[in-house]
Residue, then its C-alpha position, 0 to 999 in steps of 0.5 A: m705711685t712713680s712719679i712723671e714730669t709734667q708741663v702744662q701749657y694753658g695759652p703761653y703756660m705749658m705742661t709736658s708728661d711722657s705719658e700724655q704727650v698727646y695733649m701738647n700736640q692737640e692743645d698748642d693753639w689753646d690761647r688763640d682758640l681761647l680768644l677767638d671763641p668765648a663759648w668755650e671759656k664759658q663752657q669751661r667756666k660752667t664745667f670746671t666749677a661744677w667739677c671742683n664743687s662736686h668734690l669740695r661739697k664733701a667738705g661742706t662747702q662750693i664756689e661760685n666764681i672760679e677765678e675769684d673764690f681761688r684767689n686766697g687759695l684756701k678753697l684751692m688747697l681744700l680741693l687738693e686735700v679732698i681730691s688726693g686724701e692727703r693732708l696739705p701744710k697749714p694755710d696762713k690766715g692773714q688776708m694780705r696779698f702775701h698771705k694769699i700767695a703763700n697759700v696759692n704757692k702751697a698748692l701748686d708746690f703740692i701739684c708739682s709733688k704729684g709729678v706735674k712741672l708746671v711752666s710759667i704758672g705762678a701764684e701771683e696770677i692766681v691771685d690777681a683772678n687771671v682767668k686764663m691762668t685759673l682755667g688752666m691750673i683747674w685743668t691741670i688738677i683735672l688731667r692729673f687726678a681724673i684722667q691721668d690714672i685711666s687705663v683700658e687695654e695698655t691706653s691710658a689718659k685721653e686715648g684710654l678714656l676714649l676706648w673705654c667710651q667706644r667699647k661701652t657705647a659699640p653696641y648702640r645705634n647712631v653712636n660713634v665716638q671718635n673724639f671729645h667734641i663732635s662725637w657728643k653733640d646729639g647726646l646719644a652717646l651719653c645716654a648709651l653709656i648711661h644705658r649700659h651701666r644702668p638700663d633701668l634708668s632710661d629707654y634707649s630705644k625711644l630716644r631720637k638723633d634729631d632730638p639732641m637738646g632732648n637727648l642732652n637734658t635727659a642725659f644731665e637729668v639722670t646723671e644728677k639725680y641718680l648718678d650723684i654727677p652734677k650738670m657741668l654742661d648746658a645742652e644749648d652750649i652743646v648744640n649751638t657750638p660747631k665744636p663743643d669744648e673738648k676739655a669740658i666734655m673729657t672733664y664730664v665724661s671722666c665723671f661717667y668713668h669713675a662712677f661706672a668703673g666703681a660699680e663694675q668692680a663692685e658688681t664684680a665683687a658682689n657676683r663672686i660673693c653671691k657665687v661663693l654664698a650660693v654654694n654655702q646655702e646649697n651645702e647648708k640644705l644637704m647637711e639639713e637633709y643629711e640630719k634629717l634623713a639620719s635622724e629618721l633611719l636611727g629612730w626607725i632602727r631604735r624602734t626596730i631593735p626592741w621588736l627583734e629583741n623581744r623573745v618572750a615565747e608565745q604558747t601556741m603554734r598559731t601565735m609563733q606562726k603569726k610572728l614568723e609571718d610578721f618577720r617575713d613582712y619585715r624582710r620583704i617590705h619594711k627593710p629594703p626601702k631602708v636599705q636604699e635610704k642608708c646607701q643614699l645616705e652615705i652617698n649624700f655624705n660623701t658628695l657633701q665632704t667632696k663640696l666642702r673640700l672643693s670650696n676650702m671650707p671646714a668638713f661637715m661634722p654631723s650631730e652627735g650620734k648621726m656620724v655615718s659610723d653611727i648608722a653603720n654600727g646601729w645597722k650592725g647591730l640590727e642585723q645582728v639582732e635580726k639574725g638572732y631573732e630568726e634563729w629564735l622563731l625557728t627554734e620556738i616553732r620546733r620547740l612548740e611542735r614537740l610540746d604539741h605532739l608530747a602533750e598529746k601523746f601524754k593525754q592519750k596514755c593517761s587516758l588509757h591508763e585511767s581507763w585501765t585503773s578505773g575501779t581498780v582501787e574498790l576491787l582490790s579493796m572488797k573482802d568477798y572472799e569472806s563468804a565465797s565458795l572454794l570454787e569462788i576463792r580459787a576463782l578470786m585468787r586466779i583473779h588476782e594473779a592475772f590482776e598481777s600480771d596486767l598490772a606488771a604489764h602496766q608498769d611501762r605505760v606509767e614509766q612512759i607517762a612520767a617520761i613525758a611528763q619530765e620532757l613537758n617540763e624541761l621544754d617549758y610547756h605553758d600548761a605544765v601545772a596541769i601535766n605535773a598534777r595529773c602525772q603525780g595522781i597517776c604515780d600516786q595512785w599506782d604506788n597504792l595500786g601496789t600497796l592494795t594488790q599486795k594486801r589482797r595477795d596476802s589475804l587470798e593466800r591465807v585462805e588459799k588452803l581452804w580452796e582447791t578446786i579451780d578450774q585450770l582452763y579458765l585460769e590458762f584462758a585468763k593467763r593467755a588472754a590477758p597478755f594477748n589483750n595488752w599485746m592488742d592494746g599496745a598494737m592499737e595505741d601504736l597504730q593510732d600514735m601521732f607521728i613527726v618527721h622532717s625527711i624521707e629517711e625518717i618516714q621511711s624508717l617508720i613504714t619499715a617499723h610498720d612493715q615488721f609489725k604487719a609481718t607479726l599478725p599471723e603469729a599474733d592470729k596463732e596466739r588468739m586462735a590458741t586462746m580461743g581454743i581453750q575457750s572452746e575446750i571449756v564449752k566442749m567440757a561443759q556440754t560433755y560432762g553437762i556442766k552449767l556454766s555461768g557464762v563468766n570466766p572467774y578468772t578474768v573479765l576478757s570474754p572471747q567476745d572482747i578478743t575478738n572485738k579488739w582483733e577486728q579492730a586492730k586489723h581495721l586500723v592496720p590499713l588506716r596507718d598504711q594511709m597515714l604514713q603513705e601521705e606523710l611519705a608524699r609530703q616529705q617527697s614534696n618537701e624534698r623536691l622544694r629543697h632540690q628546686f631551692a638549691a638549685q636556684a640558690n647555686i646559681i644566684g649565690p655564685w652569680i653575686q660572688t662573680k659580680m662583685a669581683e667584677i665591680s672590683h676591678v671596675s673600680v680600679d682600673i684605667a678604662g676611658s675618660l669618667e664620663e665613659q666609665m660613669s656610663n659603663l657603670k650605669q650601664y652595668e647597673q641597668n644591666i643587673n636585672y636579677k631581682c625578679n630571680i631573687d624574688k622567685l628563690e624567695g617565693n620557694h623559701q616561703l614555700s619551704q618555711e610554710g612546709l616546715i623545711f628547716n634544712n637543706k643538705h643540697t646547697n650551702f647557701t640560705m636566703e639570708h646569704v643571698h639577701v646580704g650579698w645582693e645587698q652588698l652588690l647593689t650598694t658596692i655599685a652605688r659607692t663606686i658610681n658615687e666615687v666616679e661622680n666625685q672624681i668629676l666634680t673634682r676635675d670639673s671644680k679644680g680644672i684637673s684634666q682627663e690626662q692628670l686624672n689617668e696619671f693619678r689613677a695609674s700611680f695609685n694602681h702602680f702601688d695598690r699592690k693588694r689591689n684592694g682600692m687602698m694603699d698602706p702608708d709604705d706605698f703611699c710614700a713611695c708613690l709620692i716620691s715617684m710623683g716627684f715629692d720631696l718628703g721627709e718623716v715630719e712633712f709625710a706625717c703631715i700629709m697622712t693627717l690629711v689623707d687618713s683623717n680617721n687613722t684607719g692605717v689605709v689611703t684610698f683613692q679619693a683621699f689620694i685624688d682630693f690631696m692631688t687636686r690640692k696641689t694642682a688647682e686653686t679655690d677661693t679663700v677667706d682672705q679673697v672673699m674678704t677683699r671683694e666684700t672691702v671693695m662692696a663696702s668701699d674700703k671701710t671696715y664694715i658694711t650696711v644693709e643698703e649696701l648689700r641690697r644695692e650690690l647683691p640678689p634679694e636672696q643673697a642679701d637676706y642671708c648675709v643680713s641674717r648671718m652677719t653680727r652687728y659691727i661694734g664701733s664708734d665711726a659706723p652708722s647705726g645698723a652697720l654689719d661686721y663683714i670681716s667676722f662673717s667671711s672668717a666664718l664661712y671657711g670655719e676660722s671663727d665662730l660666727 
């Protein structure tokens, strides 16, 4: 503190000061007034005594008589030590007069060392109990240590104290403070000061101007009881004195200033601490919400991936179609909300990191495995598994469809073959030729030849059965064991038939020379009837054969083959008529020559009626086959219409999404108006993208196509998967762009950045964003900083890159660029500032008590601090004291709380 020269006048003695010349002018008649008005002496005795005791009680003592108790200089030196906080020279312990004078001189020398020049106030007057000199010395002390340092709006001392009183009492009725005597007689000014700072202690509206005694006593009682300001005046002395003593009033009012000024500083510090704590609490809430959402989303992904990875094939089409329906429900119902949750989670994370950067607090690090990158990786894995699962489902459905068709075809062919081979083993094992006649032997020989011909004709069917069985095994048919067993039985039987056939032929050939007569007509009939019968069997088999096609071309190919078959019917009818002509000739010959026929052709089991019946049956199957093919053609034509319908919509929606994605890319880097206008335009843009109904309509057409087992579409390159992914990317890009603008607004408002500065930052960024992708390479970023006036070396630029590219991605985004520039142009609270405010709340102690926290902070913030602060370790602290220094450091990540 700069030393000032001061002279004190008290009666004939004078105190002067460059900063307090006003007291000389107002106190020139001090001695005369004191002698003429004893009431002033009484007021000063009481006021000065109470003021001294308010400080001496801190040292555990007090005075009763102001001129007697200061005579030996001991309590005077103690008073100066208490109010200055400094140590005075060691006092003399003797009781002699020269000991007392020495002690008083030590006190007076200390006063002079504080810039006060005492004139004509000697230690002898104080030791001799001179009331006038003693009061003058005390007033000098009060003036120097309680009033001189008061400063309000470039005024100090008395004028500063008066201006402070005027400012604080200005809003109150019936109060007009113009001086330190008459303006305080009615007590309303004192009550107004109390109510201004502590409205909970009194009800100013109930005070009356015509009750000065009640007003003054109320003020004295309240200040003594609640503000620790002792009663220094008597209401009767003030009311009954025409002009109360100015020094007494100034002394008392200065106690109000020091009491309330400290409270205002503590309140300001507490408000700032509350703001910091509120921001920290909000950030912690956002962190908890992020952890919760991340846990739920990751849990859903972990539960869903095993379901999609389950590739256990089902055995029936129904169960596989049920899986396909479950997958459609997942894509249509369960997944879309999770896409929104993922987008909201990224937005919350970016907003939280921005708030932490703006508050100079360390970045938020989620729990292990819950980073945004972890969620993105999990989501990527989910989509990969999802895509593979859909392909597997469609492949399995095609496989099962093919298996069902092959199995039915296998059963049909096996039934026909088993029906044909029924009884052939017994027939080939018969030895009827041993007792037969020549005619019968020849008949048996011809029968056997016909059988061999039929056996050869059935060789293709057996090979087809074996080929179908092999394909069923290759396609992993669920009942392959039964198929293999049946096929093996047919093959074994076929080999046995070949052996038996050859053995019977050998036997017949041995006796063939014994039998020479044979009915050539029967033989010829048998030879022609058997192939024709086989042809009809094959034709009927083809007419009843099941088919599966996936395109119009395939069904038209079957229709063409059927038309070709119908074209062969006239020739077949001619063969039938020729065969039936042989039978007619047999009958005619028998009638002609009177031959009695047994009615049975010895060379074949086929009768003319069998040929006729099969022919009629075959002709009946032809129109049925026509109808089946035409129905399948209509179904394929309907499928083709569905393909065209889906392709028409997909070829519109796909390019539309690509166009909107390009528009959003341009919006994110263009400068167009203020951030609020950009935010409004983006939200309007988001509202105008009302395309969900078209995508749902396309999804409906896609579902109809899958229900129709349509698995490809040559009319479009866009699949439903492409449309879903593009739509989700469009919504996510719009939301992310809006979030970036919101963060820029938050940065601008929190850091005091103007719109012009943000536009300048954006223009600089766009200029050096050469690829126009919203990011700058390190070289472009360095050139941008140099163009904006930064003097960069390699070390400085490397440090800056660690700030703007903490993940080492090799690029600088616009948000990182804005954060860096705002740190260079704005200020935020630091740990030192927060610690300084908490030191004020703790009254310059290195610890703070629970009572002080609850007195200065709102209940919620006080409870938060009590729960987070650690116990203070030190012998100078009371029980329950808390360490606010480590707490302040922990708020900004500089220590572990």
